[in-house]
N, C-alpha and C positions, 0 to 999 in steps of 0.2 A: 392876598389871594392873587393867582396868576390872572393874565386877561381871560383865559380860558375859563377859569372858575368863577369870576365876576358874570360873564355873559351866560354860563350855565345857571347861576343863583338867579339872576335877574328872568330869565326865561321862566324857572320855577316859581319865582314870585308872582309873576303875570299869570301864569297858569293856575296856580292857587288862590289868586285873589289877594295877595298880601300887598297892601298898599304901600305902607310905611312902617316905621319900628313902633310907632306907637298903636298901630292897627290891632285889636285884640284877634282878628281872624286872619288865617286859620289858628286854632289854638295852640298846634304843634311848633308853629312858628312864632310864637309870641315872644317879645323882645328882641327879635332879629330883625337886622334891616329888610326894608321892602324894596319895592320896586323903585320908589323915589330916590332913596338913598342911593342904591345900586347903581341907577342910571346916571347920577351925578358922579358917583365914585369911577364909573367906566369913563367918563368923559375927562374927569380930572387926571386919569392915569393915561390918557392919551390915545384911548380906543376911539378910533374915527365914529363920526355920529352914524354914518350908514352901517357901520358894522354893529353898532350898539342895537340900532333898528332890525336889521336882519337876522342877526344871529342870538338876540335877547328877546326884545319885545315880540317881533313877528313868529318866533318860535314858540314862544309861550301862548300866543293868541291862536296860532295853528293847532297846538295842542289841545287847547279848551275846545276849539271848533270841532275836532274830530270826535272829542268824547262827547259833545252835544249831539252831534249827528248820530252816535252809536246809543244815545240815551244813558250814557254812563254818569251824566251830569245833567243838570236842569238849570232853568232860567236864573234862579238867583246866583248860582256858581258863574254863569258866564257874565252876570252884572257886576259881580266882584271882580272877575277877571279884567272887563273892561275898565273899571275903576283903576285898577292897578295899572294897566296899560297906559290911560289917561295921565297917572302920576308920573309915568315915565317918560312919556312922550313931552311932558312939559320942558323937560331939559333938552330936548331935540327940535323944538319948534325954531329957535333961533338959526339954527342951521338949515331948516325948510326955507325960511324967510331970506336967508342970504344966499341961497342957491348951492350950498354946499353939498346938500342931499335934495333929491327930488322924490315926488311919488311915482309910483308905478303908472298912474294914470287916475282919471277919476270916474266916479260913479254918482250919478244924480238920482237920488231916491224918493220915493214919496208914496202914500197909500191914495188909491185912485179917487176920483170924485165920488161923492155919496157915501163913503166909508170912513168912518172916525177913529179906526182902531190902529194903533201904531206900535203894538209890542214886537211883532214879526219884523217889521219895518225897522225899527230901532236895533234889534239883535243883528240883523242883516249889517246894518251901518257899523256897529261896533266891530264885528268879526272881519269886515272887509277892512275897515281902517286899520285894524290891528294886523292886515296881511300887508299894509303900506300903501294903500291906496286912499286917495283924497275922496271924502264923502261930501257932496252937496245935498242936503236934507231939506226937501221942500215940505215936510209936513205931511198932513192929512188932508183929505179932499180935494185932492190936486187934479186940476183939468189938463187936457192936452196941451193948452196954450200955454200953460205954466212950465209943462215939461219941455216945450219947444222953446221958450225963452231960456231956460236953463241950459238948453244945447247952444243957442247963439251966444252966452256968455261963457260956455266951456266946450269949445269945437272938440269933436272927437271923444267926448265923454260917453260912458255907457249909461242906460237908464235901466233903473229897476223899480218896478212895479208891484205892489203889493195890494191885496185885498183879503177881507175875513168874510164878508157876507156872500152867500151865493147870489144875492140879488144885485151885488155891483160888479160880478163878473162881466156882465153886459157893458158897463161902462169902461172896463178893462178892455175889451174887445174894441170898444170904438176908440180910446184913446190910442191902441197900439195901431189901429188904421190910420188914424189922424196922423200920428207921427212919421209913419212909413210913406205916407203921402206927401208929407213934406219934406222928410229927410230919408230917403230910400235905404241910406247906407247906415242909418242909425242901428246901432245893436241893443236889443231890449230884452232884459230878464225879468221873468214874473214869478212869482211865489204866491204862497198863502193858503190857508186850509183847505179851500173848497177846489183849487187850480190843480190841474194836472198835466202830463206831458201832452195828451191828447188835445188838451184845451189849447195849450201853447201852439202846436201845429195847426189847429183850426184857425186861430186868430191871426196868425203869422208872426208870433215874437221868436226870437232866436234861442231863449235858453230857458229852461224850467229846472228848478231844483227844489226838493222839499225841506232843504235845510240850508242855512247859510255858508256852511264850508262847501258846498257843491258849488255856489256863486264865485266863491275865491278860487276853486280850482280852475273854473271855467275863464274868468278874467286872467288868471295867471297863465293859462294855457293859451290865451290870445296873444300874448308876449312872443311866442315862440315861434 
């Protein structure tokens, strides 16, 4: 295969959730190389790690993110795509560690204090990481102090707050206020089933999106 063909097939494998050659899913790609083998093959063929990332893995995760936003795929398909991306990323991590390639930036994510739901947060993390960003996942039931500590460790990082319960929207508001009081320049993204853009405006957050791909679009737009 040419370099272009390898990258195109790698993107397809990520989008379709084809992890490796032994993976039975998806059935029409059975016994074909998956993201694991193709990412390794790309590096072995001399394709630079940043190109493998941007034209292979990121392309595939962007495609699945757009489909998820348009309700053409659902959570299981996104999870399989993320699994394929992770398999491919394993071959690129040494290049991140050496400084040969760098993340676009960092996003600190967490479900707000009092809320123990993490599916939406996890989906956000997978898709944003797949777009070339570093994810710092603080988990669930996260206080303002923990987000601020994350900012101290990762200066310039963006913050993503998630909640599922209407009862924890008040906590989200308090956390945004506390973060902004301490770090006025911090950029805060919010999301979750009960959250709206009107609520974002009310509490002083910087961005709201009903889907993870919207967060990717916002973050990438901040670089231009």
